[in-house]
C-alpha positions in Angstrom: 36.0 -50.5 -62.3 34.0 -48.7 -65.1 30.5 -49.8 -65.9 29.8 -46.8 -68.4 28.7 -47.0 -71.6 27.2 -44.4 -74.0 24.0 -44.9 -76.3 24.2 -41.7 -78.4 24.8 -38.8 -76.5 23.0 -40.4 -73.8 25.2 -41.7 -70.8 24.1 -45.4 -70.1 25.1 -48.0 -67.8 26.4 -51.7 -68.7 24.7 -52.4 -65.7 23.5 -59.2 -70.2 10.8 -75.6 -75.6 10.4 -76.6 -71.7 12.8 -79.3 -70.5 11.4 -82.8 -70.3 10.6 -84.2 -67.0 8.7 -87.1 -66.4 6.9 -88.2 -63.5 6.3 -84.5 -62.1 4.9 -82.7 -59.4 4.2 -79.1 -58.7 7.0 -77.8 -56.2 6.4 -74.2 -55.1 9.7 -74.2 -53.5 11.8 -73.9 -56.5 12.3 -70.6 -58.1 14.2 -71.5 -60.7 15.4 -74.3 -62.6 18.9 -74.9 -64.2 19.4 -77.7 -66.1 19.9 -80.6 -63.4 20.4 -77.8 -60.7 17.9 -75.7 -59.2 17.5 -72.5 -57.2 15.3 -72.5 -54.1 13.0 -69.9 -52.9 14.7 -70.5 -49.7 18.0 -69.2 -51.1 16.5 -66.2 -52.4 14.6 -65.1 -49.0 17.9 -66.3 -47.6 19.6 -63.7 -49.8 16.9 -61.0 -49.3 17.4 -61.2 -45.3 21.0 -60.7 -45.2 20.3 -57.4 -47.6 17.4 -56.2 -45.1 19.6 -56.8 -42.0 22.5 -54.3 -43.9 20.4 -51.6 -44.6 21.3 -48.7 -42.4 18.7 -47.1 -39.8 16.6 -44.2 -41.1 19.5 -42.2 -38.7 22.4 -44.2 -40.3 24.1 -43.6 -43.8 22.8 -43.1 -47.1 24.5 -44.8 -49.8 27.1 -42.0 -52.1 25.2 -39.1 -53.2 22.7 -39.5 -50.7 20.2 -42.1 -52.1 18.0 -44.2 -49.9 19.9 -47.6 -49.4 17.1 -50.1 -51.0 16.8 -54.0 -50.7 16.4 -55.8 -53.9 13.2 -57.4 -55.2 13.1 -61.2 -55.1 13.1 -61.1 -59.3 16.3 -59.0 -59.2 18.0 -61.9 -56.8 16.6 -64.6 -58.7 17.9 -63.4 -62.3 21.0 -62.2 -60.6 21.5 -66.3 -59.3 20.7 -67.6 -62.4 22.4 -65.3 -64.8 25.6 -65.7 -62.3 25.2 -69.4 -62.4 25.0 -69.5 -66.6 27.8 -66.8 -67.3 30.1 -68.9 -64.6 29.5 -72.2 -66.4 30.0 -70.6 -69.8 33.3 -68.8 -69.1 34.6 -71.7 -67.7 33.9 -74.4 -70.3 35.3 -71.6 -73.0 38.7 -70.8 -70.7 37.4 -67.0 -70.8 38.7 -64.7 -68.4 37.1 -61.3 -67.0 38.5 -58.3 -68.6 37.8 -56.2 -65.3 36.6 -56.6 -62.2 33.5 -54.9 -60.7 34.2 -53.4 -57.1 31.6 -54.2 -55.0 31.4 -51.1 -52.6 31.1 -49.2 -55.7 28.1 -51.3 -57.1 26.5 -50.8 -53.5 27.3 -47.4 -54.0 26.1 -46.6 -57.5 22.6 -48.8 -57.1 22.3 -47.6 -53.6 22.4 -51.3 -52.4 23.4 -52.8 -48.8 27.1 -52.2 -48.6 29.0 -55.7 -47.7 25.5 -57.9 -48.3 25.4 -61.4 -50.3 23.5 -59.5 -52.7 26.0 -56.9 -54.0 28.6 -59.3 -53.8 27.2 -62.0 -56.0 26.0 -58.7 -58.9 29.4 -57.8 -58.7 30.7 -61.5 -59.4 28.3 -61.2 -62.7 29.3 -58.0 -63.7 32.7 -58.9 -63.6 32.1 -62.3 -65.3 30.2 -60.4 -68.1 33.1 -58.9 -69.0 34.3 -62.1 -70.1 31.5 -62.6 -72.7 32.9 -62.1 -76.0 31.7 -59.1 -77.9 34.2 -58.8 -80.7 31.8 -59.9 -83.2 29.0 -57.0 -83.0 25.6 -57.8 -83.9 23.6 -55.8 -86.5 20.7 -54.8 -84.9 17.7 -55.6 -86.9 14.4 -53.5 -87.6 13.0 -55.3 -84.7 15.8 -54.3 -82.3 15.7 -50.8 -83.0 11.7 -50.8 -82.8 12.1 -52.2 -79.1 15.0 -49.8 -78.5 12.9 -47.0 -79.6 10.1 -47.9 -77.6 11.9 -48.3 -74.7 13.7 -45.0 -75.3 10.2 -43.3 -75.4 9.1 -45.2 -72.0 12.6 -44.2 -70.4 12.0 -40.4 -71.4 15.2 -40.3 -73.7 13.1 -39.9 -76.9 10.7 -36.8 -77.1 7.3 -37.1 -78.2 8.2 -35.0 -81.2 11.3 -37.1 -82.4 10.4 -39.3 -85.4 11.3 -43.0 -84.8 13.5 -42.7 -88.0 15.6 -39.8 -86.1 15.7 -41.7 -82.9 16.8 -45.4 -84.3 19.9 -43.0 -85.9 20.4 -41.4 -82.9 20.5 -44.5 -80.8 22.4 -46.8 -82.7 25.1 -44.6 -83.1 28.4 -45.9 -81.9 29.6 -49.6 -81.0 27.4 -50.0 -77.3 24.7 -51.3 -79.2 25.9 -54.3 -81.4 28.3 -55.2 -78.8 25.3 -55.1 -76.0 23.5 -57.7 -79.1 26.5 -59.7 -79.2 26.7 -60.2 -75.6 22.8 -60.9 -75.6 23.3 -63.6 -78.5 26.0 -65.6 -76.4 24.1 -65.7 -73.3 20.8 -66.2 -75.0 22.3 -69.3 -76.8 24.1 -70.4 -73.2 20.8 -69.6 -71.6 18.7 -72.0 -74.2 21.6 -74.8 -73.9 21.2 -75.1 -70.5 17.2 -75.2 -70.4 16.5 -72.8 -68.0 12.9 -72.5 -66.2 12.0 -69.5 -64.2 8.8 -69.9 -61.7 5.8 -68.1 -63.5 5.9 -65.6 -60.5 9.1 -63.9 -61.7 8.1 -64.3 -65.5 9.0 -62.1 -67.6 12.7 -62.0 -66.4 15.1 -60.3 -67.8 18.9 -58.6 -67.1 20.0 -55.3 -68.8 23.2 -55.2 -70.9 22.7 -51.7 -72.0 20.8 -49.4 -70.1 19.8 -45.8 -70.7 20.8 -42.6 -68.0 18.1 -43.2 -65.8 18.6 -46.8 -65.3 15.6 -48.3 -67.6 16.8 -50.8 -69.8 17.6 -50.6 -73.3 19.2 -54.3 -74.3 18.1 -56.8 -72.0 18.6 -60.4 -72.0 15.6 -62.8 -71.5 15.9 -65.4 -68.5 14.6 -68.7 -68.7 12.1 -70.3 -71.4 8.3 -69.7 -71.2 8.1 -73.3 -69.7 4.7 -74.3 -67.9 2.3 -71.8 -65.9 3.1 -74.4 -62.7 6.9 -75.4 -62.1 7.5 -78.8 -61.6 10.1 -80.8 -60.7 11.4 -84.5 -61.4 11.3 -87.2 -59.4 
């Protein structure tokens, strides 16, 4: 499955109020609340342990291109579990169907992740789901969007120190990719707000890239989870 977009001349990969809780107690076993559902730290650990068990030995094969296979971080697992759940609910409610299907083996090779792992399967399912998110009404980038884009581009090294901000803005905003990513972000952000997602402070800020620069760093991301309290709580 093709998950490649272009931002100007740069190859990019599309690698997309606290809920009222009464009689609450602190619960360090919860990684995130998704409305009336939750993702536990035990679930995150289980996904990581499965990924770790599938990493080739030092004498084994590396991922395609010779990259060393890596285990995802806990934050990466949480964001895929959360956004995957939200995306599935959103597409089911609207009767949306994916336009493409991500191949898990290709996802594993592209990101140097353990082939056959649950995490890779969940990530591939998320990418598949994201292709169903409407992006036909492109969002015009605001001044803040463009300022953030250029700042991210400078950190990624795709905007040189000598290039003026105005020139970088014009170059990076060429083509439909930016507007499409912003449109997807708008739809997903509304769904995330509606579902009252609260992420444990240990993982905040948590974001998922909808458009990335050639080095894999995010150009446009969706922020996952409301700010919430400093301590995650559970209703009893």
